[in-house]
MARTISE-695488 format. One record per residue (C-alpha): x negated, y negated, z negated; residue in three letters; chain; residue number from 0. Coordinates in Angstrom, 3 decimals. Each point is the difference from the previous one (the first is absolute). Layout:
@X->X; Y->Y; Z->Z; code->ALA; unit->A; pos->NUM
...
! end
This chain:
@X->141.004; Y->-43.083; Z->-42.212; code->MET; unit->A; pos->0
@X->-2.823; Y->-2.312; Z->-0.808; code->ASP; unit->A; pos->1
@X->-0.692; Y->0.312; Z->-3.163; code->LEU; unit->A; pos->2
@X->-2.857; Y->2.310; Z->0.155; code->ASP; unit->A; pos->3
@X->-1.972; Y->-2.954; Z->1.294; code->VAL; unit->A; pos->4
@X->0.773; Y->-1.885; Z->-3.204; code->VAL; unit->A; pos->5
@X->-0.672; Y->2.829; Z->-2.232; code->ASN; unit->A; pos->6
@X->-3.256; Y->0.470; Z->1.479; code->MET; unit->A; pos->7
@X->-0.927; Y->-3.270; Z->0.763; code->PHE; unit->A; pos->8
@X->-2.345; Y->-0.490; Z->-3.118; code->VAL; unit->A; pos->9
@X->-1.942; Y->3.160; Z->0.564; code->ILE; unit->A; pos->10
@X->-0.923; Y->-0.992; Z->3.502; code->ALA; unit->A; pos->11
@X->-1.050; Y->-3.342; Z->-1.121; code->GLY; unit->A; pos->12
@X->-2.509; Y->1.580; Z->-2.381; code->GLY; unit->A; pos->13
@X->-1.364; Y->2.569; Z->2.415; code->THR; unit->A; pos->14
@X->-0.034; Y->-1.329; Z->3.534; code->LEU; unit->A; pos->15
@X->-3.422; Y->-0.500; Z->0.833; code->ALA; unit->A; pos->16
@X->-0.036; Y->-3.344; Z->1.689; code->ILE; unit->A; pos->17
@X->-1.230; Y->-3.335; Z->-1.554; code->PRO; unit->A; pos->18
@X->2.617; Y->-1.211; Z->-2.417; code->ILE; unit->A; pos->19
@X->-0.231; Y->-3.514; Z->2.168; code->LEU; unit->A; pos->20
@X->1.055; Y->1.735; Z->2.863; code->ALA; unit->A; pos->21
@X->2.815; Y->2.023; Z->-2.102; code->PHE; unit->A; pos->22
@X->1.202; Y->-3.555; Z->-1.213; code->VAL; unit->A; pos->23
@X->0.083; Y->-1.748; Z->2.951; code->ALA; unit->A; pos->24
@X->1.701; Y->2.908; Z->1.864; code->SER; unit->A; pos->25
@X->2.489; Y->-0.005; Z->-2.611; code->PHE; unit->A; pos->26
@X->1.057; Y->-3.187; Z->0.093; code->LEU; unit->A; pos->27
@X->-0.517; Y->-0.773; Z->4.123; code->LEU; unit->A; pos->28
@X->1.017; Y->3.320; Z->1.238; code->TRP; unit->A; pos->29
@X->2.311; Y->2.505; Z->-2.676; code->PRO; unit->A; pos->30
@X->1.395; Y->2.035; Z->2.808; code->SER; unit->A; pos->31
@X->-3.368; Y->1.142; Z->1.287; code->ALA; unit->A; pos->32
@X->-1.310; Y->0.652; Z->-3.273; code->LEU; unit->A; pos->33
@X->3.230; Y->1.902; Z->-0.565; code->ILE; unit->A; pos->34
@X->-0.954; Y->2.336; Z->3.245; code->ARG; unit->A; pos->35
@X->-3.643; Y->0.050; Z->-1.376; code->ILE; unit->A; pos->36
@X->1.215; Y->1.470; Z->-3.264; code->TYR; unit->A; pos->37
@X->1.892; Y->2.693; Z->1.749; code->TYR; unit->A; pos->38
@X->-2.771; Y->0.860; Z->2.087; code->TRP; unit->A; pos->39
@X->-2.655; Y->-0.109; Z->-3.061; code->TYR; unit->A; pos->40
@X->2.195; Y->2.142; Z->-2.127; code->TRP; unit->A; pos->41
@X->0.644; Y->2.920; Z->2.802; code->ARG; unit->A; pos->42
@X->-3.749; Y->0.018; Z->0.224; code->ARG; unit->A; pos->43
@X->-0.134; Y->0.403; Z->-3.591; code->ALA; unit->A; pos->44
@X->2.171; Y->2.750; Z->-0.188; code->LEU; unit->A; pos->45
@X->-1.043; Y->1.810; Z->2.994; code->GLY; unit->A; pos->46
@X->3.071; Y->-0.400; Z->2.257; code->MET; unit->A; pos->47
@X->-0.736; Y->-0.074; Z->3.385; code->GLN; unit->A; pos->48
@X->2.194; Y->-1.523; Z->2.718; code->VAL; unit->A; pos->49
@X->1.218; Y->1.879; Z->3.029; code->ARG; unit->A; pos->50
@X->2.186; Y->-0.369; Z->2.692; code->TYR; unit->A; pos->51
@X->2.005; Y->3.084; Z->1.789; code->VAL; unit->A; pos->52
@X->2.239; Y->-0.235; Z->3.422; code->GLN; unit->A; pos->53
@X->3.697; Y->1.248; Z->0.506; code->HIS; unit->A; pos->54
@X->0.397; Y->-0.420; Z->3.815; code->GLU; unit->A; pos->55
@X->-0.240; Y->-3.943; Z->0.115; code->ASP; unit->A; pos->56
@X->0.432; Y->-0.227; Z->-4.010; code->TYR; unit->A; pos->57
@X->-2.755; Y->-1.010; Z->-2.236; code->GLN; unit->A; pos->58
@X->-0.109; Y->1.104; Z->-3.602; code->PHE; unit->A; pos->59
@X->-2.599; Y->-1.603; Z->-2.503; code->CYS; unit->A; pos->60
@X->-0.776; Y->1.738; Z->-2.840; code->TYR; unit->A; pos->61
@X->-2.526; Y->0.678; Z->-2.729; code->SER; unit->A; pos->62
@X->-1.357; Y->3.299; Z->-1.578; code->PHE; unit->A; pos->63
@X->-2.312; Y->1.031; Z->-2.622; code->ARG; unit->A; pos->64
@X->-0.988; Y->3.785; Z->0.185; code->GLY; unit->A; pos->65
@X->0.557; Y->3.263; Z->1.532; code->ARG; unit->A; pos->66
@X->2.732; Y->2.564; Z->0.317; code->PRO; unit->A; pos->67
@X->-0.968; Y->2.616; Z->-2.754; code->GLY; unit->A; pos->68
@X->2.101; Y->2.389; Z->-2.470; code->HIS; unit->A; pos->69
@X->1.709; Y->-2.901; Z->-1.301; code->ARG; unit->A; pos->70
@X->3.102; Y->-1.302; Z->1.993; code->PRO; unit->A; pos->71
@X->-0.895; Y->-2.906; Z->1.967; code->SER; unit->A; pos->72
@X->1.577; Y->-3.334; Z->-1.243; code->VAL; unit->A; pos->73
@X->1.884; Y->-2.422; Z->2.485; code->LEU; unit->A; pos->74
@X->1.096; Y->-3.463; Z->-1.722; code->LEU; unit->A; pos->75
@X->2.851; Y->-2.114; Z->1.816; code->LEU; unit->A; pos->76
@X->-0.376; Y->-3.710; Z->-1.116; code->HIS; unit->A; pos->77
@X->3.597; Y->-2.215; Z->-0.434; code->GLY; unit->A; pos->78
@X->0.930; Y->-3.247; Z->1.764; code->PHE; unit->A; pos->79
@X->-2.188; Y->-2.330; Z->1.342; code->SER; unit->A; pos->80
@X->-2.998; Y->1.570; Z->-1.893; code->ALA; unit->A; pos->81
@X->-2.740; Y->2.133; Z->2.059; code->HIS; unit->A; pos->82
@X->-2.299; Y->2.810; Z->-0.710; code->LYS; unit->A; pos->83
@X->-2.391; Y->-2.169; Z->-2.544; code->ASP; unit->A; pos->84
@X->2.905; Y->-0.016; Z->-2.492; code->MET; unit->A; pos->85
@X->-1.104; Y->3.298; Z->-1.098; code->TRP; unit->A; pos->86
@X->-3.450; Y->-0.859; Z->-0.932; code->LEU; unit->A; pos->87
@X->0.685; Y->-0.649; Z->-3.596; code->SER; unit->A; pos->88
@X->1.239; Y->3.561; Z->-0.007; code->LEU; unit->A; pos->89
@X->-2.834; Y->1.721; Z->1.734; code->VAL; unit->A; pos->90
@X->-2.426; Y->-1.832; Z->-2.516; code->LYS; unit->A; pos->91
@X->1.321; Y->2.888; Z->-2.381; code->PHE; unit->A; pos->92
@X->0.642; Y->3.124; Z->2.189; code->LEU; unit->A; pos->93
@X->-2.483; Y->2.609; Z->0.312; code->PRO; unit->A; pos->94
@X->-2.629; Y->-0.686; Z->2.776; code->LYS; unit->A; pos->95
@X->0.429; Y->3.759; Z->1.369; code->ASN; unit->A; pos->96
@X->3.858; Y->-0.536; Z->0.527; code->LEU; unit->A; pos->97
@X->0.773; Y->-0.365; Z->3.782; code->HIS; unit->A; pos->98
@X->1.632; Y->-3.288; Z->0.054; code->LEU; unit->A; pos->99
@X->1.863; Y->-1.519; Z->2.868; code->ILE; unit->A; pos->100
@X->1.250; Y->-4.085; Z->-0.051; code->CYS; unit->A; pos->101
@X->1.876; Y->-0.665; Z->3.116; code->VAL; unit->A; pos->102
@X->1.137; Y->-3.433; Z->1.116; code->ASP; unit->A; pos->103
@X->3.801; Y->0.460; Z->0.465; code->MET; unit->A; pos->104
@X->1.700; Y->-0.543; Z->3.532; code->PRO; unit->A; pos->105
@X->-0.588; Y->-4.040; Z->1.085; code->GLY; unit->A; pos->106
@X->-2.003; Y->-0.625; Z->-3.120; code->HIS; unit->A; pos->107
@X->-3.956; Y->-0.925; Z->-0.014; code->GLU; unit->A; pos->108
@X->-1.931; Y->1.942; Z->2.458; code->GLY; unit->A; pos->109
@X->3.160; Y->2.366; Z->1.162; code->THR; unit->A; pos->110
@X->1.643; Y->-0.904; Z->3.497; code->THR; unit->A; pos->111
@X->2.535; Y->-2.745; Z->-0.233; code->ARG; unit->A; pos->112
@X->2.429; Y->0.418; Z->2.723; code->SER; unit->A; pos->113
@X->3.271; Y->-2.041; Z->0.458; code->PRO; unit->A; pos->114
@X->1.418; Y->3.566; Z->1.639; code->LEU; unit->A; pos->115
@X->-0.956; Y->2.151; Z->-3.277; code->ASP; unit->A; pos->116
@X->2.780; Y->1.227; Z->-2.288; code->ASP; unit->A; pos->117
@X->-0.588; Y->-1.522; Z->-3.180; code->LEU; unit->A; pos->118
@X->2.887; Y->1.842; Z->-1.656; code->SER; unit->A; pos->119
@X->-0.737; Y->2.410; Z->-2.635; code->ILE; unit->A; pos->120
@X->0.482; Y->2.713; Z->2.296; code->ASP; unit->A; pos->121
@X->-2.287; Y->-1.502; Z->2.547; code->GLY; unit->A; pos->122
@X->-2.726; Y->-0.607; Z->-2.474; code->GLN; unit->A; pos->123
@X->0.556; Y->3.821; Z->-1.138; code->VAL; unit->A; pos->124
@X->-0.257; Y->1.142; Z->3.594; code->LYS; unit->A; pos->125
@X->-3.539; Y->-2.517; Z->0.374; code->ARG; unit->A; pos->126
@X->-1.563; Y->1.844; Z->-3.062; code->ILE; unit->A; pos->127
@X->0.708; Y->3.021; Z->1.322; code->HIS; unit->A; pos->128
@X->-1.784; Y->-0.734; Z->3.358; code->GLN; unit->A; pos->129
@X->-3.064; Y->-1.110; Z->-2.137; code->PHE; unit->A; pos->130
@X->0.071; Y->3.230; Z->-2.257; code->VAL; unit->A; pos->131
@X->-0.221; Y->2.051; Z->3.404; code->GLU; unit->A; pos->132
@X->-2.365; Y->-2.217; Z->1.286; code->CYS; unit->A; pos->133
@X->-2.742; Y->0.743; Z->-2.989; code->LEU; unit->A; pos->134
@X->1.334; Y->3.974; Z->-0.389; code->LYS; unit->A; pos->135
@X->0.539; Y->-1.186; Z->-3.290; code->LEU; unit->A; pos->136
@X->3.251; Y->2.467; Z->0.155; code->ASN; unit->A; pos->137
@X->-2.466; Y->3.526; Z->0.466; code->LYS; unit->A; pos->138
@X->0.908; Y->0.476; Z->-3.560; code->LYS; unit->A; pos->139
@X->2.408; Y->-2.066; Z->-2.363; code->PRO; unit->A; pos->140
@X->-0.964; Y->-3.060; Z->-1.366; code->PHE; unit->A; pos->141
@X->0.955; Y->-2.446; Z->-2.950; code->HIS; unit->A; pos->142
@X->2.014; Y->-2.676; Z->1.352; code->LEU; unit->A; pos->143
@X->-0.048; Y->-3.359; Z->-2.263; code->MET; unit->A; pos->144
@X->2.212; Y->-3.390; Z->0.810; code->GLY; unit->A; pos->145
@X->0.931; Y->-3.220; Z->-2.012; code->THR; unit->A; pos->146
@X->3.297; Y->-2.120; Z->0.733; code->SER; unit->A; pos->147
@X->0.698; Y->0.048; Z->3.555; code->MET; unit->A; pos->148
@X->-2.947; Y->2.791; Z->0.351; code->GLY; unit->A; pos->149
@X->1.584; Y->2.008; Z->-2.486; code->GLY; unit->A; pos->150
@X->3.326; Y->-0.047; Z->1.792; code->ASN; unit->A; pos->151
@X->-2.040; Y->1.196; Z->3.127; code->VAL; unit->A; pos->152
@X->-1.841; Y->2.506; Z->-1.727; code->ALA; unit->A; pos->153
@X->2.943; Y->1.354; Z->-1.435; code->GLY; unit->A; pos->154
@X->2.161; Y->0.367; Z->3.018; code->VAL; unit->A; pos->155
@X->-3.145; Y->1.485; Z->1.598; code->TYR; unit->A; pos->156
@X->-0.012; Y->2.550; Z->-2.488; code->ALA; unit->A; pos->157
@X->3.498; Y->0.542; Z->0.858; code->ALA; unit->A; pos->158
@X->-0.404; Y->0.444; Z->3.779; code->TYR; unit->A; pos->159
@X->-3.445; Y->1.689; Z->-0.024; code->TYR; unit->A; pos->160
@X->0.202; Y->2.478; Z->-2.752; code->PRO; unit->A; pos->161
@X->-2.911; Y->2.447; Z->0.914; code->SER; unit->A; pos->162
@X->-2.238; Y->-3.020; Z->0.143; code->ASP; unit->A; pos->163
@X->0.442; Y->-1.028; Z->-3.483; code->ILE; unit->A; pos->164
@X->-1.856; Y->1.875; Z->-2.797; code->GLY; unit->A; pos->165
@X->0.981; Y->-2.225; Z->-2.541; code->SER; unit->A; pos->166
@X->1.297; Y->-3.858; Z->-0.183; code->LEU; unit->A; pos->167
@X->-0.054; Y->-3.060; Z->-2.221; code->THR; unit->A; pos->168
@X->2.173; Y->-2.701; Z->0.165; code->LEU; unit->A; pos->169
@X->-0.860; Y->-3.249; Z->-1.713; code->VAL; unit->A; pos->170
@X->3.219; Y->-2.556; Z->-0.716; code->CYS; unit->A; pos->171
@X->1.385; Y->1.114; Z->3.233; code->PRO; unit->A; pos->172
@X->2.348; Y->-2.110; Z->2.389; code->ALA; unit->A; pos->173
@X->3.243; Y->1.763; Z->1.821; code->GLY; unit->A; pos->174
@X->2.053; Y->0.878; Z->-3.032; code->LEU; unit->A; pos->175
@X->3.564; Y->-1.268; Z->-0.757; code->GLN; unit->A; pos->176
@X->1.062; Y->-1.129; Z->-3.107; code->TYR; unit->A; pos->177
@X->3.294; Y->-0.622; Z->-1.488; code->PRO; unit->A; pos->178
@X->-0.919; Y->-3.361; Z->-0.809; code->THR; unit->A; pos->179
@X->-2.317; Y->-2.692; Z->1.525; code->ASP; unit->A; pos->180
@X->-2.719; Y->-1.307; Z->-2.086; code->ASN; unit->A; pos->181
@X->-0.596; Y->-3.976; Z->0.187; code->GLN; unit->A; pos->182
@X->-2.778; Y->0.514; Z->2.666; code->PHE; unit->A; pos->183
@X->2.137; Y->1.846; Z->2.370; code->VAL; unit->A; pos->184
@X->3.123; Y->-2.384; Z->-0.901; code->ARG; unit->A; pos->185
@X->-2.420; Y->-2.934; Z->1.190; code->ARG; unit->A; pos->186
@X->-0.609; Y->1.744; Z->3.234; code->LEU; unit->A; pos->187
@X->3.498; Y->0.570; Z->0.745; code->ARG; unit->A; pos->188
@X->0.714; Y->-3.622; Z->-0.456; code->GLU; unit->A; pos->189
@X->-2.693; Y->-0.722; Z->2.220; code->LEU; unit->A; pos->190
@X->1.051; Y->2.488; Z->2.652; code->GLN; unit->A; pos->191
@X->3.558; Y->-1.556; Z->-0.125; code->GLU; unit->A; pos->192
@X->-1.365; Y->-3.676; Z->0.441; code->SER; unit->A; pos->193
@X->-2.598; Y->1.097; Z->2.478; code->ALA; unit->A; pos->194
@X->-2.746; Y->-1.594; Z->-1.923; code->ALA; unit->A; pos->195
@X->-2.695; Y->2.322; Z->1.243; code->VAL; unit->A; pos->196
@X->-2.589; Y->-2.397; Z->-0.593; code->GLU; unit->A; pos->197
@X->0.569; Y->0.661; Z->-3.634; code->LYS; unit->A; pos->198
@X->-0.753; Y->3.434; Z->-0.726; code->ILE; unit->A; pos->199
@X->-1.922; Y->0.346; Z->-3.149; code->PRO; unit->A; pos->200
@X->-2.088; Y->2.640; Z->1.371; code->LEU; unit->A; pos->201
@X->-1.271; Y->-2.240; Z->2.863; code->ILE; unit->A; pos->202
@X->-1.978; Y->-2.833; Z->-1.328; code->PRO; unit->A; pos->203
@X->-1.471; Y->-3.189; Z->1.842; code->SER; unit->A; pos->204
@X->-0.634; Y->-2.136; Z->-2.794; code->THR; unit->A; pos->205
@X->-2.471; Y->0.165; Z->-3.119; code->PRO; unit->A; pos->206
@X->2.940; Y->-0.397; Z->-2.046; code->GLU; unit->A; pos->207
@X->2.021; Y->2.406; Z->1.645; code->GLU; unit->A; pos->208
@X->-3.199; Y->2.876; Z->0.043; code->MET; unit->A; pos->209
@X->0.029; Y->-0.921; Z->-3.860; code->SER; unit->A; pos->210
@X->3.993; Y->1.072; Z->-0.454; code->GLU; unit->A; pos->211
@X->-0.774; Y->2.878; Z->2.032; code->MET; unit->A; pos->212
@X->-2.824; Y->1.176; Z->-2.245; code->LEU; unit->A; pos->213
@X->2.471; Y->-0.701; Z->-3.154; code->GLN; unit->A; pos->214
@X->2.820; Y->1.826; Z->1.745; code->LEU; unit->A; pos->215
@X->-2.211; Y->3.138; Z->0.985; code->CYS; unit->A; pos->216
@X->-2.445; Y->0.298; Z->-3.628; code->SER; unit->A; pos->217
@X->1.217; Y->0.242; Z->-3.352; code->TYR; unit->A; pos->218
@X->-3.327; Y->-1.292; Z->-0.811; code->VAL; unit->A; pos->219
@X->-0.228; Y->-3.773; Z->0.123; code->ARG; unit->A; pos->220
@X->-3.678; Y->-1.072; Z->1.878; code->PHE; unit->A; pos->221
@X->-0.628; Y->-3.817; Z->-0.282; code->LYS; unit->A; pos->222
@X->-1.302; Y->0.038; Z->3.969; code->VAL; unit->A; pos->223
@X->-2.126; Y->-2.675; Z->1.241; code->PRO; unit->A; pos->224
@X->1.688; Y->-2.381; Z->2.662; code->GLN; unit->A; pos->225
@X->-3.217; Y->1.034; Z->2.207; code->GLN; unit->A; pos->226
@X->1.053; Y->3.625; Z->-0.220; code->ILE; unit->A; pos->227
@X->3.671; Y->-0.590; Z->0.693; code->LEU; unit->A; pos->228
@X->-0.859; Y->-2.083; Z->2.929; code->GLN; unit->A; pos->229
@X->-2.438; Y->2.685; Z->1.252; code->GLY; unit->A; pos->230
@X->2.633; Y->2.430; Z->-0.401; code->LEU; unit->A; pos->231
@X->2.708; Y->-1.986; Z->1.880; code->VAL; unit->A; pos->232
@X->-2.687; Y->-0.796; Z->3.145; code->ASP; unit->A; pos->233
@X->-0.198; Y->3.663; Z->0.511; code->VAL; unit->A; pos->234
@X->3.546; Y->0.760; Z->0.067; code->ARG; unit->A; pos->235
@X->1.613; Y->-3.091; Z->1.908; code->ILE; unit->A; pos->236
@X->-0.998; Y->1.372; Z->3.393; code->PRO; unit->A; pos->237
@X->1.860; Y->3.189; Z->-0.739; code->HIS; unit->A; pos->238
@X->3.152; Y->-1.409; Z->-1.432; code->ASN; unit->A; pos->239
@X->2.290; Y->0.134; Z->2.907; code->ASN; unit->A; pos->240
@X->-0.928; Y->3.706; Z->0.068; code->PHE; unit->A; pos->241
@X->0.779; Y->0.448; Z->-3.420; code->TYR; unit->A; pos->242
@X->3.465; Y->-1.622; Z->0.184; code->ARG; unit->A; pos->243
@X->0.935; Y->2.231; Z->2.816; code->LYS; unit->A; pos->244
@X->-1.374; Y->3.043; Z->-1.644; code->LEU; unit->A; pos->245
@X->1.791; Y->-1.007; Z->-3.208; code->PHE; unit->A; pos->246
@X->3.501; Y->-0.509; Z->1.674; code->LEU; unit->A; pos->247
@X->-0.366; Y->3.276; Z->1.543; code->GLU; unit->A; pos->248
@X->-1.023; Y->2.047; Z->-3.104; code->ILE; unit->A; pos->249
@X->3.290; Y->-1.638; Z->-1.721; code->ILE; unit->A; pos->250
@X->2.583; Y->0.619; Z->2.706; code->ASN; unit->A; pos->251
@X->2.452; Y->3.059; Z->-0.147; code->GLU; unit->A; pos->252
@X->-2.311; Y->2.303; Z->1.935; code->LYS; unit->A; pos->253
@X->-2.911; Y->-0.521; Z->-2.749; code->SER; unit->A; pos->254
@X->1.260; Y->-1.226; Z->-3.166; code->ARG; unit->A; pos->255
@X->0.788; Y->3.184; Z->-1.309; code->TYR; unit->A; pos->256
@X->-1.981; Y->2.631; Z->2.038; code->SER; unit->A; pos->257
@X->-1.967; Y->1.572; Z->-3.319; code->LEU; unit->A; pos->258
@X->3.555; Y->0.134; Z->-1.791; code->HIS; unit->A; pos->259
@X->1.539; Y->2.234; Z->3.234; code->GLN; unit->A; pos->260
@X->-2.889; Y->1.974; Z->0.193; code->ASN; unit->A; pos->261
@X->-1.191; Y->0.899; Z->-3.498; code->MET; unit->A; pos->262
@X->2.226; Y->3.099; Z->-0.546; code->ASP; unit->A; pos->263
@X->-2.438; Y->1.273; Z->2.870; code->LYS; unit->A; pos->264
@X->-3.310; Y->-0.453; Z->-1.601; code->ILE; unit->A; pos->265
@X->-1.243; Y->3.409; Z->-1.227; code->LYS; unit->A; pos->266
@X->-3.698; Y->-0.608; Z->-0.859; code->ALA; unit->A; pos->267
@X->-1.142; Y->-0.443; Z->-3.721; code->PRO; unit->A; pos->268
@X->0.445; Y->-3.925; Z->-0.251; code->THR; unit->A; pos->269
@X->-1.416; Y->-2.239; Z->-2.452; code->GLN; unit->A; pos->270
@X->1.837; Y->-3.828; Z->-0.806; code->ILE; unit->A; pos->271
@X->-1.916; Y->-2.177; Z->-1.159; code->ILE; unit->A; pos->272
@X->1.994; Y->-3.545; Z->-1.078; code->TRP; unit->A; pos->273
@X->-0.734; Y->-3.341; Z->-2.101; code->GLY; unit->A; pos->274
@X->2.744; Y->-0.278; Z->-2.645; code->LYS; unit->A; pos->275
@X->0.066; Y->-4.001; Z->0.565; code->GLN; unit->A; pos->276
@X->0.329; Y->0.329; Z->3.702; code->ASP; unit->A; pos->277
@X->2.082; Y->-2.910; Z->1.186; code->GLN; unit->A; pos->278
@X->0.294; Y->0.785; Z->3.928; code->VAL; unit->A; pos->279
@X->1.117; Y->3.601; Z->-0.029; code->ILE; unit->A; pos->280
@X->1.748; Y->1.179; Z->-2.991; code->ASP; unit->A; pos->281
@X->-1.659; Y->2.947; Z->-2.333; code->VAL; unit->A; pos->282
@X->3.103; Y->1.765; Z->-0.228; code->SER; unit->A; pos->283
@X->-1.180; Y->1.458; Z->3.255; code->GLY; unit->A; pos->284
@X->-1.889; Y->2.069; Z->-1.588; code->ALA; unit->A; pos->285
@X->2.976; Y->1.875; Z->-1.406; code->ASP; unit->A; pos->286
@X->1.708; Y->0.517; Z->3.154; code->MET; unit->A; pos->287
@X->-2.686; Y->1.157; Z->1.719; code->LEU; unit->A; pos->288
@X->-0.959; Y->2.607; Z->-2.816; code->ALA; unit->A; pos->289
@X->3.728; Y->1.337; Z->0.256; code->LYS; unit->A; pos->290
@X->-0.301; Y->0.673; Z->3.768; code->SER; unit->A; pos->291
@X->-3.350; Y->1.538; Z->0.524; code->ILE; unit->A; pos->292
@X->-0.236; Y->3.487; Z->-1.847; code->PRO; unit->A; pos->293
@X->-4.063; Y->0.164; Z->-0.821; code->ASN; unit->A; pos->294
@X->-0.100; Y->-4.138; Z->-1.405; code->CYS; unit->A; pos->295
@X->-1.946; Y->-1.518; Z->-2.609; code->GLN; unit->A; pos->296
@X->0.149; Y->-3.549; Z->-1.260; code->VAL; unit->A; pos->297
@X->-2.315; Y->-2.524; Z->-1.559; code->GLU; unit->A; pos->298
@X->1.244; Y->-3.311; Z->-1.077; code->LEU; unit->A; pos->299
@X->-2.529; Y->-2.438; Z->-1.042; code->LEU; unit->A; pos->300
@X->0.405; Y->-2.479; Z->-2.567; code->GLU; unit->A; pos->301
@X->-1.077; Y->-3.894; Z->0.552; code->ASN; unit->A; pos->302
@X->0.034; Y->0.730; Z->3.531; code->CYS; unit->A; pos->303
@X->1.885; Y->-1.512; Z->3.381; code->GLY; unit->A; pos->304
@X->0.389; Y->0.814; Z->3.343; code->HIS; unit->A; pos->305
@X->-3.527; Y->-0.204; Z->0.946; code->SER; unit->A; pos->306
@X->-0.908; Y->3.164; Z->-1.545; code->VAL; unit->A; pos->307
@X->-3.197; Y->0.747; Z->1.920; code->VAL; unit->A; pos->308
@X->-1.652; Y->-3.291; Z->-0.965; code->MET; unit->A; pos->309
@X->1.489; Y->-0.755; Z->-3.346; code->GLU; unit->A; pos->310
@X->-0.847; Y->3.761; Z->-1.562; code->ARG; unit->A; pos->311
@X->-2.679; Y->1.461; Z->2.229; code->PRO; unit->A; pos->312
@X->-2.137; Y->2.008; Z->-2.253; code->ARG; unit->A; pos->313
@X->3.649; Y->1.870; Z->-1.499; code->LYS; unit->A; pos->314
@X->1.089; Y->0.155; Z->3.526; code->THR; unit->A; pos->315
@X->-3.012; Y->1.894; Z->1.261; code->ALA; unit->A; pos->316
@X->-0.057; Y->2.455; Z->-3.437; code->LYS; unit->A; pos->317
@X->3.862; Y->0.392; Z->0.814; code->LEU; unit->A; pos->318
@X->-0.879; Y->1.286; Z->3.767; code->LEU; unit->A; pos->319
@X->-3.055; Y->1.973; Z->-0.929; code->VAL; unit->A; pos->320
@X->1.924; Y->1.720; Z->-2.634; code->ASP; unit->A; pos->321
@X->2.991; Y->0.947; Z->1.991; code->PHE; unit->A; pos->322
@X->-2.246; Y->1.216; Z->2.876; code->LEU; unit->A; pos->323
@X->-1.751; Y->2.387; Z->-2.421; code->ALA; unit->A; pos->324
@X->2.923; Y->1.218; Z->-1.601; code->SER; unit->A; pos->325
@X->1.733; Y->0.686; Z->3.759; code->VAL; unit->A; pos->326
@X->-3.291; Y->1.457; Z->1.235; code->HIS; unit->A; pos->327
@X->-0.190; Y->2.426; Z->-2.820; code->SER; unit->A; pos->328
@X->3.467; Y->1.042; Z->0.200; code->THR; unit->A; pos->329
@X->-0.550; Y->0.718; Z->3.548; code->ASP; unit->A; pos->330
@X->-3.262; Y->1.947; Z->-0.789; code->ASN; unit->A; pos->331
@X->1.983; Y->1.835; Z->-2.450; code->ASN; unit->A; pos->332
@X->2.704; Y->1.153; Z->2.721; code->LYS; unit->A; pos->333
@X->-2.816; Y->1.270; Z->2.107; code->LYS; unit->A; pos->334
@X->-1.323; Y->2.199; Z->-2.318; code->LEU; unit->A; pos->335
@X->3.321; Y->1.630; Z->-0.961; code->ASP; unit->A; pos->336
! end
């Protein structure tokens, strides 16, 4: 979501090389512009470069760092209504010699938004495969990591294109079928039944709704200045109609349980990371996945909600690096045998 802005805003405020008066003026008068500057600054500071690639008439926007090497490349898929820069808090703690690619998911940020696009999970998986083919990322198996909606897409991708995937990390993924609904899902069902699509909790249109969404997605309680909340809302409002369309698509019957229906087809070594206090997608999903995926390890994080990558970036980075090392070591040993 947008917790990465909140998490690192204090650091940005202290390190941006602009006069303090200009900073304050921008903060008060143009908070949305300042948020864009913030992302630009952190991409530069972390060595992330933005590029575009075309598949026929469809454009993908992505950022990357490093080059393919002996370690597998890592492709990162963000969640609903986020963008490639949500991974910056994680990138900060990852080795600089790791080849990283963060792509804007279909319709998000710099990637094409078309009224004809198939926004179902299957449709998004096909688009991501087109992106992978454009970059020739699957010349050798790569590591795929996704969170929330991106976790749903990542898991289904691993099931559909097993030869592409060397290993997989799913962070509190959507797309599982639970015996009982949690409070958040019950609220969504009520909104669906009343056709109140303007009130979806993950699509805020006021600073107050933005504050509620941050509290829903995070275990940590931040006191966020009104100006930042307003800036976050201003950035999102032009896209809210698209977000509503997408949200209704991924919770309908075709997509709602996509990961659940395909999890037993996942053959790659898999890592599950989940916040124990996730209020959006119940943490019991980790056990479902562990029972269905043959080579699977689960990491549950205490005092952590749905926005794992932003709440616990250092821990998540360490878990990812350790997992990649263990999988890579195992593969090397097999070759020696």
